[in-house]
PyMOL Python script that loads the backbone (N, CA, C, O; Angstrom):
from pymol import cmd

cmd.read_pdbstr("""\
ATOM      1  N   HIS A   1      91.314  82.267  98.370  1.00  0.00           N
ATOM      2  CA  HIS A   1      91.774  80.895  98.507  1.00  0.00           C
ATOM      3  C   HIS A   1      92.957  80.628  97.593  1.00  0.00           C
ATOM      4  O   HIS A   1      92.985  81.061  96.441  1.00  0.00           O
ATOM      5  N   LEU A   2      93.930  79.910  98.126  1.00  0.00           N
ATOM      6  CA  LEU A   2      95.115  79.590  97.335  1.00  0.00           C
ATOM      7  C   LEU A   2      94.784  78.761  96.109  1.00  0.00           C
ATOM      8  O   LEU A   2      95.487  78.850  95.102  1.00  0.00           O
ATOM      9  N   ASP A   3      93.722  77.950  96.169  1.00  0.00           N
ATOM     10  CA  ASP A   3      93.387  77.101  95.030  1.00  0.00           C
ATOM     11  C   ASP A   3      92.895  77.914  93.832  1.00  0.00           C
ATOM     12  O   ASP A   3      92.830  77.376  92.727  1.00  0.00           O
ATOM     13  N   LEU A   4      92.550  79.178  94.010  1.00  0.00           N
ATOM     14  CA  LEU A   4      92.103  80.031  92.910  1.00  0.00           C
ATOM     15  C   LEU A   4      93.250  80.806  92.267  1.00  0.00           C
ATOM     16  O   LEU A   4      93.072  81.411  91.210  1.00  0.00           O
ATOM     17  N   MET A   5      94.412  80.792  92.892  1.00  0.00           N
ATOM     18  CA  MET A   5      95.566  81.524  92.364  1.00  0.00           C
ATOM     19  C   MET A   5      96.356  80.647  91.400  1.00  0.00           C
ATOM     20  O   MET A   5      96.304  79.420  91.478  1.00  0.00           O
ATOM     21  N   PRO A   6      97.089  81.288  90.490  1.00  0.00           N
ATOM     22  CA  PRO A   6      97.972  80.505  89.625  1.00  0.00           C
ATOM     23  C   PRO A   6      99.045  79.832  90.469  1.00  0.00           C
ATOM     24  O   PRO A   6      99.349  80.292  91.569  1.00  0.00           O
ATOM     25  N   LYS A   7      99.607  78.770  89.973  1.00  0.00           N
ATOM     26  CA  LYS A   7     100.632  78.032  90.722  1.00  0.00           C
ATOM     27  C   LYS A   7     101.978  78.756  90.721  1.00  0.00           C
ATOM     28  O   LYS A   7     102.799  78.550  91.615  1.00  0.00           O
ATOM     29  N   GLU A   8     102.199  79.595  89.728  1.00  0.00           N
ATOM     30  CA  GLU A   8     103.487  80.259  89.583  1.00  0.00           C
ATOM     31  C   GLU A   8     103.412  81.712  90.048  1.00  0.00           C
ATOM     32  O   GLU A   8     102.402  82.156  90.594  1.00  0.00           O
ATOM     33  N   VAL A   9     104.487  82.428  89.820  1.00  0.00           N
ATOM     34  CA  VAL A   9     104.557  83.854  90.124  1.00  0.00           C
ATOM     35  C   VAL A   9     104.243  84.614  88.842  1.00  0.00           C
ATOM     36  O   VAL A   9     104.872  84.385  87.809  1.00  0.00           O
ATOM     37  N   GLN A  10     103.268  85.522  88.910  1.00  0.00           N
ATOM     38  CA  GLN A  10     102.902  86.353  87.760  1.00  0.00           C
ATOM     39  C   GLN A  10     103.162  87.814  88.118  1.00  0.00           C
ATOM     40  O   GLN A  10     102.587  88.335  89.074  1.00  0.00           O
ATOM     41  N   ILE A  11     104.028  88.474  87.349  1.00  0.00           N
ATOM     42  CA  ILE A  11     104.393  89.860  87.613  1.00  0.00           C
ATOM     43  C   ILE A  11     104.103  90.695  86.377  1.00  0.00           C
ATOM     44  O   ILE A  11     104.610  90.413  85.292  1.00  0.00           O
ATOM     45  N   ASP A  12     103.281  91.729  86.549  1.00  0.00           N
ATOM     46  CA  ASP A  12     102.973  92.639  85.449  1.00  0.00           C
ATOM     47  C   ASP A  12     104.255  93.344  85.011  1.00  0.00           C
ATOM     48  O   ASP A  12     105.081  93.693  85.854  1.00  0.00           O
ATOM     49  N   PRO A  13     104.433  93.558  83.714  1.00  0.00           N
ATOM     50  CA  PRO A  13     105.667  94.184  83.239  1.00  0.00           C
ATOM     51  C   PRO A  13     105.868  95.626  83.707  1.00  0.00           C
ATOM     52  O   PRO A  13     106.982  96.143  83.618  1.00  0.00           O
ATOM     53  N   THR A  14     104.828  96.284  84.199  1.00  0.00           N
ATOM     54  CA  THR A  14     104.990  97.653  84.686  1.00  0.00           C
ATOM     55  C   THR A  14     105.370  97.717  86.165  1.00  0.00           C
ATOM     56  O   THR A  14     105.637  98.799  86.688  1.00  0.00           O
ATOM     57  N   ALA A  15     105.396  96.581  86.835  1.00  0.00           N
ATOM     58  CA  ALA A  15     105.793  96.550  88.249  1.00  0.00           C
ATOM     59  C   ALA A  15     107.291  96.814  88.368  1.00  0.00           C
ATOM     60  O   ALA A  15     108.068  96.455  87.484  1.00  0.00           O
ATOM     61  N   VAL A  16     107.683  97.442  89.466  1.00  0.00           N
ATOM     62  CA  VAL A  16     109.098  97.715  89.733  1.00  0.00           C
ATOM     63  C   VAL A  16     109.529  96.788  90.870  1.00  0.00           C
ATOM     64  O   VAL A  16     109.064  96.916  92.002  1.00  0.00           O
ATOM     65  N   ILE A  17     110.418  95.860  90.550  1.00  0.00           N
ATOM     66  CA  ILE A  17     110.830  94.821  91.490  1.00  0.00           C
ATOM     67  C   ILE A  17     112.330  94.937  91.763  1.00  0.00           C
ATOM     68  O   ILE A  17     113.137  94.906  90.834  1.00  0.00           O
ATOM     69  N   ALA A  18     112.698  95.070  93.030  1.00  0.00           N
ATOM     70  CA  ALA A  18     114.119  95.114  93.387  1.00  0.00           C
ATOM     71  C   ALA A  18     114.772  93.768  93.062  1.00  0.00           C
ATOM     72  O   ALA A  18     114.135  92.725  93.211  1.00  0.00           O
ATOM     73  N   PRO A  19     116.020  93.778  92.626  1.00  0.00           N
ATOM     74  CA  PRO A  19     116.687  92.527  92.280  1.00  0.00           C
ATOM     75  C   PRO A  19     116.836  91.564  93.447  1.00  0.00           C
ATOM     76  O   PRO A  19     116.987  90.362  93.230  1.00  0.00           O
ATOM     77  N   THR A  20     116.796  92.062  94.680  1.00  0.00           N
ATOM     78  CA  THR A  20     116.950  91.184  95.844  1.00  0.00           C
ATOM     79  C   THR A  20     115.614  90.719  96.428  1.00  0.00           C
ATOM     80  O   THR A  20     115.604  90.014  97.438  1.00  0.00           O
ATOM     81  N   ALA A  21     114.495  91.093  95.820  1.00  0.00           N
ATOM     82  CA  ALA A  21     113.181  90.622  96.277  1.00  0.00           C
ATOM     83  C   ALA A  21     113.045  89.137  95.932  1.00  0.00           C
ATOM     84  O   ALA A  21     113.539  88.680  94.901  1.00  0.00           O
ATOM     85  N   LYS A  22     112.365  88.390  96.814  1.00  0.00           N
ATOM     86  CA  LYS A  22     112.157  86.952  96.595  1.00  0.00           C
ATOM     87  C   LYS A  22     110.663  86.663  96.531  1.00  0.00           C
ATOM     88  O   LYS A  22     109.870  87.254  97.263  1.00  0.00           O
ATOM     89  N   PHE A  23     110.290  85.734  95.634  1.00  0.00           N
ATOM     90  CA  PHE A  23     108.901  85.322  95.475  1.00  0.00           C
ATOM     91  C   PHE A  23     108.802  83.814  95.591  1.00  0.00           C
ATOM     92  O   PHE A  23     109.651  83.084  95.079  1.00  0.00           O
ATOM     93  N   HIS A  24     107.756  83.348  96.271  1.00  0.00           N
ATOM     94  CA  HIS A  24     107.459  81.930  96.407  1.00  0.00           C
ATOM     95  C   HIS A  24     106.015  81.760  95.960  1.00  0.00           C
ATOM     96  O   HIS A  24     105.096  82.202  96.649  1.00  0.00           O
ATOM     97  N   GLY A  25     105.805  81.117  94.798  1.00  0.00           N
ATOM     98  CA  GLY A  25     104.467  81.011  94.229  1.00  0.00           C
ATOM     99  C   GLY A  25     103.522  80.208  95.095  1.00  0.00           C
ATOM    100  O   GLY A  25     103.941  79.372  95.896  1.00  0.00           O
ATOM    101  N   PRO A  26     102.248  80.473  94.920  1.00  0.00           N
ATOM    102  CA  PRO A  26     101.698  81.410  93.950  1.00  0.00           C
ATOM    103  C   PRO A  26     101.722  82.850  94.440  1.00  0.00           C
ATOM    104  O   PRO A  26     101.478  83.137  95.612  1.00  0.00           O
ATOM    105  N   CYS A  27     102.026  83.754  93.499  1.00  0.00           N
ATOM    106  CA  CYS A  27     101.977  85.191  93.752  1.00  0.00           C
ATOM    107  C   CYS A  27     101.507  85.890  92.484  1.00  0.00           C
ATOM    108  O   CYS A  27     101.834  85.479  91.370  1.00  0.00           O
ATOM    109  N   VAL A  28     100.735  86.953  92.677  1.00  0.00           N
ATOM    110  CA  VAL A  28     100.309  87.795  91.561  1.00  0.00           C
ATOM    111  C   VAL A  28     100.673  89.231  91.913  1.00  0.00           C
ATOM    112  O   VAL A  28     100.317  89.730  92.981  1.00  0.00           O
ATOM    113  N   VAL A  29     101.390  89.894  90.998  1.00  0.00           N
ATOM    114  CA  VAL A  29     101.782  91.288  91.171  1.00  0.00           C
ATOM    115  C   VAL A  29     101.181  92.074  90.008  1.00  0.00           C
ATOM    116  O   VAL A  29     101.553  91.866  88.853  1.00  0.00           O
ATOM    117  N   GLU A  30     100.255  92.973  90.314  1.00  0.00           N
ATOM    118  CA  GLU A  30      99.538  93.735  89.292  1.00  0.00           C
ATOM    119  C   GLU A  30     100.330  94.963  88.839  1.00  0.00           C
ATOM    120  O   GLU A  30     101.427  95.232  89.330  1.00  0.00           O
ATOM    121  N   ALA A  31      99.757  95.687  87.906  1.00  0.00           N
ATOM    122  CA  ALA A  31     100.385  96.857  87.282  1.00  0.00           C
ATOM    123  C   ALA A  31     100.768  97.921  88.300  1.00  0.00           C
ATOM    124  O   ALA A  31     100.017  98.216  89.230  1.00  0.00           O
ATOM    125  N   GLY A  32     101.957  98.491  88.104  1.00  0.00           N
ATOM    126  CA  GLY A  32     102.385  99.632  88.887  1.00  0.00           C
ATOM    127  C   GLY A  32     102.813  99.352  90.315  1.00  0.00           C
ATOM    128  O   GLY A  32     103.052 100.290  91.076  1.00  0.00           O
ATOM    129  N   CYS A  33     102.917  98.098  90.695  1.00  0.00           N
ATOM    130  CA  CYS A  33     103.353  97.768  92.054  1.00  0.00           C
ATOM    131  C   CYS A  33     104.845  98.038  92.210  1.00  0.00           C
ATOM    132  O   CYS A  33     105.598  98.034  91.236  1.00  0.00           O
ATOM    133  N   VAL A  34     105.254  98.273  93.456  1.00  0.00           N
ATOM    134  CA  VAL A  34     106.668  98.430  93.779  1.00  0.00           C
ATOM    135  C   VAL A  34     106.992  97.441  94.889  1.00  0.00           C
ATOM    136  O   VAL A  34     106.330  97.421  95.926  1.00  0.00           O
ATOM    137  N   VAL A  35     108.012  96.622  94.665  1.00  0.00           N
ATOM    138  CA  VAL A  35     108.496  95.675  95.670  1.00  0.00           C
ATOM    139  C   VAL A  35     109.961  96.023  95.917  1.00  0.00           C
ATOM    140  O   VAL A  35     110.800  95.895  95.025  1.00  0.00           O
ATOM    141  N   GLU A  36     110.255  96.465  97.143  1.00  0.00           N
ATOM    142  CA  GLU A  36     111.592  96.973  97.452  1.00  0.00           C
ATOM    143  C   GLU A  36     112.560  95.868  97.885  1.00  0.00           C
ATOM    144  O   GLU A  36     112.189  94.701  98.008  1.00  0.00           O
ATOM    145  N   ALA A  37     113.798  96.271  98.109  1.00  0.00           N
ATOM    146  CA  ALA A  37     114.911  95.357  98.381  1.00  0.00           C
ATOM    147  C   ALA A  37     114.630  94.396  99.525  1.00  0.00           C
ATOM    148  O   ALA A  37     114.072  94.771 100.556  1.00  0.00           O
ATOM    149  N   ALA A  38     115.030  93.146  99.317  1.00  0.00           N
ATOM    150  CA  ALA A  38     114.976  92.077 100.316  1.00  0.00           C
ATOM    151  C   ALA A  38     113.567  91.736 100.789  1.00  0.00           C
ATOM    152  O   ALA A  38     113.414  91.033 101.787  1.00  0.00           O
ATOM    153  N   ALA A  39     112.534  92.218 100.096  1.00  0.00           N
ATOM    154  CA  ALA A  39     111.171  91.786 100.421  1.00  0.00           C
ATOM    155  C   ALA A  39     111.049  90.299 100.091  1.00  0.00           C
ATOM    156  O   ALA A  39     111.678  89.813  99.151  1.00  0.00           O
ATOM    157  N   ASP A  40     110.243  89.586 100.861  1.00  0.00           N
ATOM    158  CA  ASP A  40     110.080  88.132 100.717  1.00  0.00           C
ATOM    159  C   ASP A  40     108.583  87.852 100.674  1.00  0.00           C
ATOM    160  O   ASP A  40     107.898  87.983 101.689  1.00  0.00           O
ATOM    161  N   LEU A  41     108.074  87.469  99.516  1.00  0.00           N
ATOM    162  CA  LEU A  41     106.642  87.331  99.311  1.00  0.00           C
ATOM    163  C   LEU A  41     106.254  85.913  98.929  1.00  0.00           C
ATOM    164  O   LEU A  41     106.932  85.271  98.128  1.00  0.00           O
ATOM    165  N   GLY A  42     105.159  85.426  99.506  1.00  0.00           N
ATOM    166  CA  GLY A  42     104.566  84.167  99.135  1.00  0.00           C
ATOM    167  C   GLY A  42     104.848  83.081 100.154  1.00  0.00           C
ATOM    168  O   GLY A  42     105.714  83.213 101.019  1.00  0.00           O
ATOM    169  N   PRO A  43     104.108  82.029 100.027  1.00  0.00           N
ATOM    170  CA  PRO A  43     103.101  81.779  99.002  1.00  0.00           C
ATOM    171  C   PRO A  43     101.787  82.500  99.288  1.00  0.00           C
ATOM    172  O   PRO A  43     101.549  83.006 100.384  1.00  0.00           O
ATOM    173  N   GLY A  44     100.948  82.524  98.261  1.00  0.00           N
ATOM    174  CA  GLY A  44      99.596  83.041  98.403  1.00  0.00           C
ATOM    175  C   GLY A  44      99.506  84.539  98.585  1.00  0.00           C
ATOM    176  O   GLY A  44      98.747  85.018  99.428  1.00  0.00           O
ATOM    177  N   VAL A  45     100.281  85.294  97.794  1.00  0.00           N
ATOM    178  CA  VAL A  45     100.262  86.749  97.920  1.00  0.00           C
ATOM    179  C   VAL A  45      99.702  87.366  96.643  1.00  0.00           C
ATOM    180  O   VAL A  45     100.063  86.977  95.532  1.00  0.00           O
ATOM    181  N   TYR A  46      98.804  88.345  96.831  1.00  0.00           N
ATOM    182  CA  TYR A  46      98.246  89.123  95.733  1.00  0.00           C
ATOM    183  C   TYR A  46      98.534  90.589  96.009  1.00  0.00           C
ATOM    184  O   TYR A  46      98.162  91.111  97.060  1.00  0.00           O
ATOM    185  N   LEU A  47      99.199  91.260  95.065  1.00  0.00           N
ATOM    186  CA  LEU A  47      99.451  92.690  95.170  1.00  0.00           C
ATOM    187  C   LEU A  47      98.597  93.405  94.135  1.00  0.00           C
ATOM    188  O   LEU A  47      98.845  93.296  92.934  1.00  0.00           O
ATOM    189  N   GLY A  48      97.592  94.135  94.603  1.00  0.00           N
ATOM    190  CA  GLY A  48      96.723  94.882  93.707  1.00  0.00           C
ATOM    191  C   GLY A  48      97.465  96.037  93.067  1.00  0.00           C
ATOM    192  O   GLY A  48      98.518  96.453  93.551  1.00  0.00           O
ATOM    193  N   ALA A  49      96.917  96.552  91.983  1.00  0.00           N
ATOM    194  CA  ALA A  49      97.558  97.616  91.203  1.00  0.00           C
ATOM    195  C   ALA A  49      98.011  98.774  92.090  1.00  0.00           C
ATOM    196  O   ALA A  49      97.261  99.265  92.934  1.00  0.00           O
ATOM    197  N   GLY A  50      99.256  99.196  91.876  1.00  0.00           N
ATOM    198  CA  GLY A  50      99.789 100.347  92.573  1.00  0.00           C
ATOM    199  C   GLY A  50     100.139 100.127  94.030  1.00  0.00           C
ATOM    200  O   GLY A  50     100.442 101.085  94.741  1.00  0.00           O
ATOM    201  N   SER A  51     100.106  98.890  94.490  1.00  0.00           N
ATOM    202  CA  SER A  51     100.465  98.640  95.888  1.00  0.00           C
ATOM    203  C   SER A  51     101.986  98.645  96.033  1.00  0.00           C
ATOM    204  O   SER A  51     102.727  98.561  95.054  1.00  0.00           O
ATOM    205  N   ARG A  52     102.426  98.746  97.290  1.00  0.00           N
ATOM    206  CA  ARG A  52     103.864  98.879  97.544  1.00  0.00           C
ATOM    207  C   ARG A  52     104.272  98.025  98.737  1.00  0.00           C
ATOM    208  O   ARG A  52     103.586  97.991  99.759  1.00  0.00           O
ATOM    209  N   VAL A  53     105.412  97.329  98.586  1.00  0.00           N
ATOM    210  CA  VAL A  53     105.973  96.508  99.655  1.00  0.00           C
ATOM    211  C   VAL A  53     107.353  97.073  99.981  1.00  0.00           C
ATOM    212  O   VAL A  53     108.220  97.154  99.111  1.00  0.00           O
ATOM    213  N   GLY A  54     107.549  97.461 101.233  1.00  0.00           N
ATOM    214  CA  GLY A  54     108.783  98.103 101.665  1.00  0.00           C
ATOM    215  C   GLY A  54     109.929  97.125 101.826  1.00  0.00           C
ATOM    216  O   GLY A  54     109.743  95.910 101.750  1.00  0.00           O
ATOM    217  N   PRO A  55     111.124  97.669 102.050  1.00  0.00           N
ATOM    218  CA  PRO A  55     112.319  96.834 102.149  1.00  0.00           C
ATOM    219  C   PRO A  55     112.257  95.864 103.321  1.00  0.00           C
ATOM    220  O   PRO A  55     111.918  96.233 104.445  1.00  0.00           O
ATOM    221  N   GLY A  56     112.592  94.619 103.026  1.00  0.00           N
ATOM    222  CA  GLY A  56     112.654  93.594 104.056  1.00  0.00           C
ATOM    223  C   GLY A  56     111.320  93.061 104.534  1.00  0.00           C
ATOM    224  O   GLY A  56     111.290  92.217 105.429  1.00  0.00           O
ATOM    225  N   ALA A  57     110.215  93.524 103.968  1.00  0.00           N
ATOM    226  CA  ALA A  57     108.901  93.033 104.393  1.00  0.00           C
ATOM    227  C   ALA A  57     108.770  91.553 104.060  1.00  0.00           C
ATOM    228  O   ALA A  57     109.276  91.089 103.039  1.00  0.00           O
ATOM    229  N   ARG A  58     108.086  90.818 104.934  1.00  0.00           N
ATOM    230  CA  ARG A  58     107.821  89.383 104.716  1.00  0.00           C
ATOM    231  C   ARG A  58     106.308  89.214 104.693  1.00  0.00           C
ATOM    232  O   ARG A  58     105.635  89.458 105.695  1.00  0.00           O
ATOM    233  N   ILE A  59     105.775  88.794 103.544  1.00  0.00           N
ATOM    234  CA  ILE A  59     104.323  88.708 103.373  1.00  0.00           C
ATOM    235  C   ILE A  59     103.947  87.301 102.943  1.00  0.00           C
ATOM    236  O   ILE A  59     104.506  86.763 101.988  1.00  0.00           O
ATOM    237  N   ARG A  60     102.988  86.705 103.661  1.00  0.00           N
ATOM    238  CA  ARG A  60     102.496  85.361 103.370  1.00  0.00           C
ATOM    239  C   ARG A  60     100.965  85.378 103.365  1.00  0.00           C
ATOM    240  O   ARG A  60     100.349  86.076 104.171  1.00  0.00           O
ATOM    241  N   ARG A  61     100.352  84.612 102.460  1.00  0.00           N
ATOM    242  CA  ARG A  61      98.891  84.397 102.431  1.00  0.00           C
ATOM    243  C   ARG A  61      98.113  85.694 102.680  1.00  0.00           C
ATOM    244  O   ARG A  61      97.250  85.757 103.556  1.00  0.00           O
ATOM    245  N   THR A  62      98.434  86.721 101.896  1.00  0.00           N
ATOM    246  CA  THR A  62      97.885  88.051 102.120  1.00  0.00           C
ATOM    247  C   THR A  62      97.564  88.728 100.795  1.00  0.00           C
ATOM    248  O   THR A  62      98.256  88.521  99.798  1.00  0.00           O
ATOM    249  N   ALA A  63      96.506  89.539 100.792  1.00  0.00           N
ATOM    250  CA  ALA A  63      96.148  90.349  99.635  1.00  0.00           C
ATOM    251  C   ALA A  63      96.304  91.822  99.976  1.00  0.00           C
ATOM    252  O   ALA A  63      95.753  92.300 100.968  1.00  0.00           O
ATOM    253  N   LEU A  64      97.050  92.533  99.159  1.00  0.00           N
ATOM    254  CA  LEU A  64      97.122  93.984  99.257  1.00  0.00           C
ATOM    255  C   LEU A  64      96.151  94.544  98.231  1.00  0.00           C
ATOM    256  O   LEU A  64      96.305  94.306  97.033  1.00  0.00           O
ATOM    257  N   LEU A  65      95.157  95.284  98.690  1.00  0.00           N
ATOM    258  CA  LEU A  65      94.210  95.894  97.774  1.00  0.00           C
ATOM    259  C   LEU A  65      94.917  97.005  96.998  1.00  0.00           C
ATOM    260  O   LEU A  65      95.957  97.496  97.439  1.00  0.00           O
ATOM    261  N   PRO A  66      94.368  97.409  95.849  1.00  0.00           N
ATOM    262  CA  PRO A  66      95.030  98.443  95.054  1.00  0.00           C
ATOM    263  C   PRO A  66      95.383  99.674  95.883  1.00  0.00           C
ATOM    264  O   PRO A  66      94.546 100.226  96.598  1.00  0.00           O
ATOM    265  N   GLY A  67      96.645 100.089  95.768  1.00  0.00           N
ATOM    266  CA  GLY A  67      97.129 101.260  96.474  1.00  0.00           C
ATOM    267  C   GLY A  67      97.582 101.024  97.901  1.00  0.00           C
ATOM    268  O   GLY A  67      98.015 101.963  98.569  1.00  0.00           O
ATOM    269  N   ALA A  68      97.494  99.794  98.385  1.00  0.00           N
ATOM    270  CA  ALA A  68      97.884  99.496  99.773  1.00  0.00           C
ATOM    271  C   ALA A  68      99.406  99.489  99.919  1.00  0.00           C
ATOM    272  O   ALA A  68     100.137  99.273  98.953  1.00  0.00           O
ATOM    273  N   ILE A  69      99.862  99.730 101.146  1.00  0.00           N
ATOM    274  CA  ILE A  69     101.295  99.778 101.427  1.00  0.00           C
ATOM    275  C   ILE A  69     101.611  98.950 102.669  1.00  0.00           C
ATOM    276  O   ILE A  69     100.928  99.051 103.688  1.00  0.00           O
ATOM    277  N   VAL A  70     102.653  98.132 102.568  1.00  0.00           N
ATOM    278  CA  VAL A  70     103.239  97.465 103.727  1.00  0.00           C
ATOM    279  C   VAL A  70     104.670  97.975 103.792  1.00  0.00           C
ATOM    280  O   VAL A  70     105.490  97.647 102.935  1.00  0.00           O
ATOM    281  N   GLU A  71     104.968  98.773 104.804  1.00  0.00           N
ATOM    282  CA  GLU A  71     106.286  99.407 104.915  1.00  0.00           C
ATOM    283  C   GLU A  71     107.390  98.398 105.231  1.00  0.00           C
ATOM    284  O   GLU A  71     108.500  98.511 104.711  1.00  0.00           O
ATOM    285  N   GLY A  72     107.093  97.420 106.073  1.00  0.00           N
ATOM    286  CA  GLY A  72     108.083  96.431 106.479  1.00  0.00           C
ATOM    287  C   GLY A  72     107.452  95.496 107.484  1.00  0.00           C
ATOM    288  O   GLY A  72     106.241  95.536 107.701  1.00  0.00           O
ATOM    289  N   GLY A  73     108.267  94.654 108.099  1.00  0.00           N
ATOM    290  CA  GLY A  73     107.750  93.700 109.070  1.00  0.00           C
ATOM    291  C   GLY A  73     107.127  92.502 108.389  1.00  0.00           C
ATOM    292  O   GLY A  73     107.287  92.295 107.186  1.00  0.00           O
ATOM    293  N   ALA A  74     106.405  91.706 109.186  1.00  0.00           N
ATOM    294  CA  ALA A  74     105.791  90.475 108.691  1.00  0.00           C
ATOM    295  C   ALA A  74     104.278  90.605 108.706  1.00  0.00           C
ATOM    296  O   ALA A  74     103.692  91.107 109.666  1.00  0.00           O
ATOM    297  N   VAL A  75     103.649  90.140 107.619  1.00  0.00           N
ATOM    298  CA  VAL A  75     102.192  90.110 107.516  1.00  0.00           C
ATOM    299  C   VAL A  75     101.810  88.730 107.023  1.00  0.00           C
ATOM    300  O   VAL A  75     102.339  88.259 106.016  1.00  0.00           O
ATOM    301  N   ASP A  76     100.892  88.075 107.729  1.00  0.00           N
ATOM    302  CA  ASP A  76     100.438  86.738 107.346  1.00  0.00           C
ATOM    303  C   ASP A  76      98.924  86.663 107.531  1.00  0.00           C
ATOM    304  O   ASP A  76      98.384  87.127 108.536  1.00  0.00           O
ATOM    305  N   ARG A  77      98.249  86.071 106.545  1.00  0.00           N
ATOM    306  CA  ARG A  77      96.797  85.859 106.600  1.00  0.00           C
ATOM    307  C   ARG A  77      96.043  87.153 106.882  1.00  0.00           C
ATOM    308  O   ARG A  77      95.376  87.300 107.906  1.00  0.00           O
ATOM    309  N   ALA A  78      96.172  88.088 105.940  1.00  0.00           N
ATOM    310  CA  ALA A  78      95.520  89.379 106.129  1.00  0.00           C
ATOM    311  C   ALA A  78      95.103  89.967 104.785  1.00  0.00           C
ATOM    312  O   ALA A  78      95.523  89.516 103.720  1.00  0.00           O
ATOM    313  N   ILE A  79      94.265  90.987 104.879  1.00  0.00           N
ATOM    314  CA  ILE A  79      93.946  91.852 103.757  1.00  0.00           C
ATOM    315  C   ILE A  79      94.465  93.222 104.153  1.00  0.00           C
ATOM    316  O   ILE A  79      94.178  93.710 105.246  1.00  0.00           O
ATOM    317  N   VAL A  80      95.230  93.844 103.261  1.00  0.00           N
ATOM    318  CA  VAL A  80      95.767  95.169 103.543  1.00  0.00           C
ATOM    319  C   VAL A  80      94.994  96.165 102.684  1.00  0.00           C
ATOM    320  O   VAL A  80      95.056  96.138 101.455  1.00  0.00           O
ATOM    321  N   ASP A  81      94.271  97.037 103.363  1.00  0.00           N
ATOM    322  CA  ASP A  81      93.408  98.016 102.722  1.00  0.00           C
ATOM    323  C   ASP A  81      94.077  99.391 102.831  1.00  0.00           C
ATOM    324  O   ASP A  81      94.539  99.758 103.912  1.00  0.00           O
ATOM    325  N   PRO A  82      94.140 100.162 101.734  1.00  0.00           N
ATOM    326  CA  PRO A  82      94.811 101.459 101.819  1.00  0.00           C
ATOM    327  C   PRO A  82      94.125 102.435 102.777  1.00  0.00           C
ATOM    328  O   PRO A  82      94.752 103.391 103.233  1.00  0.00           O
ATOM    329  N   ASN A  83      92.859 102.210 103.084  1.00  0.00           N
ATOM    330  CA  ASN A  83      92.118 103.107 103.966  1.00  0.00           C
ATOM    331  C   ASN A  83      92.022 102.603 105.402  1.00  0.00           C
ATOM    332  O   ASN A  83      91.856 103.396 106.330  1.00  0.00           O
ATOM    333  N   HIS A  84      92.126 101.279 105.591  1.00  0.00           N
ATOM    334  CA  HIS A  84      91.889 100.692 106.912  1.00  0.00           C
ATOM    335  C   HIS A  84      93.069  99.912 107.465  1.00  0.00           C
ATOM    336  O   HIS A  84      92.978  99.356 108.559  1.00  0.00           O
ATOM    337  N   GLY A  85      94.177  99.858 106.734  1.00  0.00           N
ATOM    338  CA  GLY A  85      95.359  99.168 107.230  1.00  0.00           C
ATOM    339  C   GLY A  85      95.256  97.656 107.100  1.00  0.00           C
ATOM    340  O   GLY A  85      94.580  97.142 106.208  1.00  0.00           O
ATOM    341  N   ILE A  86      95.932  96.953 107.994  1.00  0.00           N
ATOM    342  CA  ILE A  86      95.998  95.494 107.960  1.00  0.00           C
ATOM    343  C   ILE A  86      94.817  94.897 108.699  1.00  0.00           C
ATOM    344  O   ILE A  86      94.610  95.158 109.884  1.00  0.00           O
ATOM    345  N   VAL A  87      94.040  94.085 107.977  1.00  0.00           N
ATOM    346  CA  VAL A  87      92.865  93.433 108.549  1.00  0.00           C
ATOM    347  C   VAL A  87      93.129  91.927 108.574  1.00  0.00           C
ATOM    348  O   VAL A  87      93.142  91.300 107.514  1.00  0.00           O
ATOM    349  N   PRO A  88      93.342  91.323 109.754  1.00  0.00           N
ATOM    350  CA  PRO A  88      93.582  89.876 109.817  1.00  0.00           C
ATOM    351  C   PRO A  88      92.364  89.092 109.336  1.00  0.00           C
ATOM    352  O   PRO A  88      91.222  89.523 109.495  1.00  0.00           O
ATOM    353  N   VAL A  89      92.635  87.941 108.748  1.00  0.00           N
ATOM    354  CA  VAL A  89      91.571  87.037 108.325  1.00  0.00           C
ATOM    355  C   VAL A  89      91.737  85.708 109.060  1.00  0.00           C
ATOM    356  O   VAL A  89      92.768  85.465 109.687  1.00  0.00           O
ATOM    357  N   GLY A  90      90.720  84.851 108.981  1.00  0.00           N
ATOM    358  CA  GLY A  90      90.723  83.582 109.700  1.00  0.00           C
ATOM    359  C   GLY A  90      91.941  82.730 109.415  1.00  0.00           C
ATOM    360  O   GLY A  90      92.609  82.897 108.394  1.00  0.00           O
ATOM    361  N   SER A  91      92.222  81.822 110.319  1.00  0.00           N
ATOM    362  CA  SER A  91      93.412  80.971 110.214  1.00  0.00           C
ATOM    363  C   SER A  91      93.171  79.708 109.420  1.00  0.00           C
ATOM    364  O   SER A  91      94.110  78.937 109.217  1.00  0.00           O
ATOM    365  N   SER A  92      91.957  79.460 108.960  1.00  0.00           N
ATOM    366  CA  SER A  92      91.724  78.221 108.190  1.00  0.00           C
ATOM    367  C   SER A  92      91.704  78.471 106.714  1.00  0.00           C
ATOM    368  O   SER A  92      91.521  77.537 105.932  1.00  0.00           O
TER     369      SER A  92
END
""", "prot")
cmd.dss("prot")
cmd.show_as("cartoon", "prot")
cmd.util.cbc("prot")
cmd.orient("prot")
């Protein structure tokens, strides 16, 4: 739930963030994450430790579990599991 996330963008100092990546809070980026060029994240995005967002990806209201990868494209209202891929969640 968005009400449980911080209002701002929180990025772990070990994350690697491209200078052209954009964040719209709330967002949480854990240790060791990589966010590539022109990625557009938020609101309501959680990147678990070691997850990766590819160039130009657009992610909204989604959690990437630790080690998950989104190569590109748009993901909204989902959980991204490194073993099971993108799992949509309810629209409410």
